[in-house]
KOLMIKOL-369635 format. One record per residue (C-alpha): residue number from 1; residue in three letters; z negated, x, y. Coordinates in pm, whole numbers, always signed. Each point is the difference from the previous one (the first is absolute). Layout:
REM KOLMIKOL-369635
REC_NUM_ALA_Z_X_Y
...
//
This chain:
REM KOLMIKOL-369635
REC_1_MET_+6_-26_+24
REC_2_SER_+107_+228_+302
REC_3_ALA_-212_-76_+293
REC_4_GLU_+116_-197_+339
REC_5_PRO_+84_+272_+223
REC_6_VAL_-236_+35_+350
REC_7_GLU_+86_-43_+306
REC_8_THR_-122_+300_+227
REC_9_HIS_+151_-91_+329
REC_10_SER_-159_-266_+272
REC_11_LEU_+65_-382_-62
REC_12_ASP_+148_-183_+308
REC_13_SER_-178_-268_+108
REC_14_GLU_+264_-238_-188
REC_15_SER_-156_+151_-344
REC_16_ARG_-261_+19_+84
REC_17_ALA_-33_-384_+71
REC_18_ARG_+106_-112_-363
REC_19_GLY_-398_+5_-81
REC_20_GLY_-76_-247_+282
REC_21_HIS_-126_-356_+27
REC_22_ALA_+166_-253_-269
REC_23_ASP_+73_-249_+248
REC_24_HIS_+222_+158_+238
REC_25_LYS_+96_+303_-167
REC_26_ALA_+366_-55_+14
REC_27_GLU_+26_-65_+405
REC_28_LEU_-187_+290_+39
REC_29_ARG_+183_+233_-218
REC_30_LEU_+355_-156_+195
REC_31_TRP_-143_+104_+355
REC_32_LEU_-126_+302_-156
REC_33_ARG_+365_+65_-128
REC_34_MET_+96_-98_+357
REC_35_LEU_-171_+251_+175
REC_36_THR_+63_+295_-252
REC_37_CYS_+354_-57_+55
REC_38_THR_-23_-52_+347
REC_39_THR_-169_+326_+40
REC_40_MET_+212_+230_-171
REC_41_ILE_+270_-146_+143
REC_42_GLU_-143_+73_+308
REC_43_GLY_-134_+365_-65
REC_44_GLU_+334_+89_-104
REC_45_ILE_+188_-135_+293
REC_46_ARG_-269_+195_+226
REC_47_ARG_+13_+354_-197
REC_48_ARG_+394_-59_+31
REC_49_MET_+10_-86_+367
REC_50_ARG_-280_+289_+62
REC_51_ASP_+233_+271_-234
REC_52_ARG_+318_-140_+140
REC_53_PHE_-61_-58_+376
REC_54_ASP_-352_+139_+91
REC_55_ILE_-59_-335_+107
REC_56_THR_-325_-255_-117
REC_57_LEU_+71_-339_-86
REC_58_PRO_-185_-175_+250
REC_59_ARG_+259_+216_+273
REC_60_PHE_+277_-127_-206
REC_61_ASP_-119_-327_+4
REC_62_LEU_-82_-51_+380
REC_63_MET_+376_+135_+23
REC_64_ALA_+129_-273_-200
REC_65_GLN_-202_-256_+183
REC_66_LEU_+165_+155_+290
REC_67_GLU_+352_-30_-132
REC_68_ARG_-2_-412_-11
REC_69_MET_-90_+14_+352
REC_70_PRO_+265_+150_+212
REC_71_ASP_-176_-7_+352
REC_72_GLY_-342_+99_-196
REC_73_MET_-314_-119_+7
REC_74_THR_-405_+29_+112
REC_75_LEU_-214_+181_-162
REC_76_GLY_-250_-333_-50
REC_77_GLU_+361_-138_-171
REC_78_LEU_+19_+293_-198
REC_79_SER_-338_-6_-137
REC_80_ARG_+13_-344_-71
REC_81_ARG_+305_+31_-227
REC_82_MET_-95_+290_-185
REC_83_MET_-385_-113_-32
REC_84_VAL_-130_+321_+138
REC_85_SER_-244_+58_+286
REC_86_ASN_+165_+72_+379
REC_87_GLY_-152_+314_-37
REC_88_ASN_+166_+102_-318
REC_89_VAL_+264_-127_+137
REC_90_THR_-22_+227_+346
REC_91_GLY_-7_+271_-191
REC_92_LEU_+295_-17_-256
REC_93_VAL_+196_-82_+353
REC_94_ASP_-147_+287_+157
REC_95_ARG_+189_+233_-231
REC_96_LEU_+272_-164_-86
REC_97_VAL_+60_+1_+426
REC_98_THR_-83_+390_-23
REC_99_GLU_+264_+96_-335
REC_100_GLY_+282_-239_+274
REC_101_LEU_+19_-255_-236
REC_102_LEU_-126_-343_+252
REC_103_GLN_-52_-19_+336
REC_104_ARG_-244_-185_+199
REC_105_ARG_+95_-205_+300
REC_106_GLN_-259_-203_+183
REC_107_SER_+72_-396_+71
REC_108_ASP_+149_-154_+264
REC_109_ALA_-210_-352_+2
REC_110_ASP_-346_+218_-83
REC_111_ARG_-65_+348_+106
REC_112_ARG_-303_+74_-194
REC_113_ALA_+241_-79_-318
REC_114_HIS_+223_+208_-134
REC_115_TYR_+365_-10_-284
REC_116_VAL_+41_+238_-255
REC_117_SER_+394_+68_-151
REC_118_LEU_+175_+203_-173
REC_119_THR_+191_+303_+166
REC_120_GLU_+374_+26_-78
REC_121_ALA_-101_+269_-231
REC_122_GLY_-316_-235_-119
REC_123_HIS_+283_-247_-119
REC_124_GLN_+212_+285_-168
REC_125_THR_-281_+148_-128
REC_126_PHE_-155_-361_-174
REC_127_ALA_+396_-82_-124
REC_128_VAL_-31_+306_-209
REC_129_MET_-349_-96_-153
REC_130_ALA_+81_-310_-44
REC_131_ALA_+313_+67_-178
REC_132_GLU_-206_+226_-267
REC_133_HIS_-269_-223_-49
REC_134_GLU_+191_-301_-86
REC_135_ASP_+155_+250_-262
REC_136_TRP_-394_+87_-86
REC_137_VAL_-97_-342_-46
REC_138_ALA_+310_-69_-228
REC_139_ASP_-32_+307_-216
REC_140_LEU_-363_-78_-60
REC_141_PHE_+93_-346_-125
REC_142_ALA_+355_+111_-141
REC_143_ASP_-134_-59_-376
REC_144_LEU_-51_-384_+85
REC_145_GLY_+360_-206_-42
REC_146_PRO_+100_-287_+196
REC_147_VAL_-144_-260_-163
REC_148_GLU_-337_+187_-24
REC_149_VAL_-33_+43_+372
REC_150_ASP_+99_-383_+100
REC_151_SER_-269_-75_-280
REC_152_LEU_-266_+234_+180
REC_153_MET_+140_-123_+333
REC_154_ARG_-61_-367_-85
REC_155_LEU_-314_+30_-190
REC_156_LEU_-175_+232_+320
REC_157_GLY_+136_-314_+255
REC_158_ALA_-221_-221_-282
REC_159_ALA_-273_+220_+31
REC_160_LYS_+70_+72_+395
REC_161_ARG_-58_-350_+63
REC_162_SER_-310_-121_-240
REC_163_VAL_-149_+276_+236
REC_164_GLN_+87_-120_+317
REC_165_ARG_-113_-363_-155
REC_166_SER_-317_+183_-109
REC_167_SER_-54_+138_+340
REC_168_ARG_+0_-326_+149
REC_169_ASN_-231_-139_-252
REC_170_PRO_-331_+216_+18
REC_171_VAL_-199_+37_-319
REC_172_PRO_-309_-206_+17
REC_173_SER_-302_+199_-15
//
């Protein structure tokens, strides 16, 4: 009789959850599977951004927000869209301005407000990064066929709707 091989590497959260509470075991494992996949994908994208462009994912995300808004945005608008503090946005903006990828301008309507937008160099740099980012995402999902992608999109859409419904109906204490 041969012994089962013993795994010596540390388990991820999803694997550790297998011994969890029986009533909601499947839902917990689903959440952990989704979290594990998201963390793995984000980590790989971060690594590639750093290695290829020497840029952080938050800087790329900020540039992506500005790419969608050619007239620029205030720091407050960027903060809300990115779901980070004004201080975090200010630090990111300062570095991108120093690198010549963003420009600041004072609002005509409110002298206290400043708009930031991509410079021409920022648009060009972002276009190159965005094209590679798209290729990387395609590469990460290359082992999934069109039917699997469509199924995942449908199922994740249902999961999103369930979370939205539950968020509107808080759990009683």
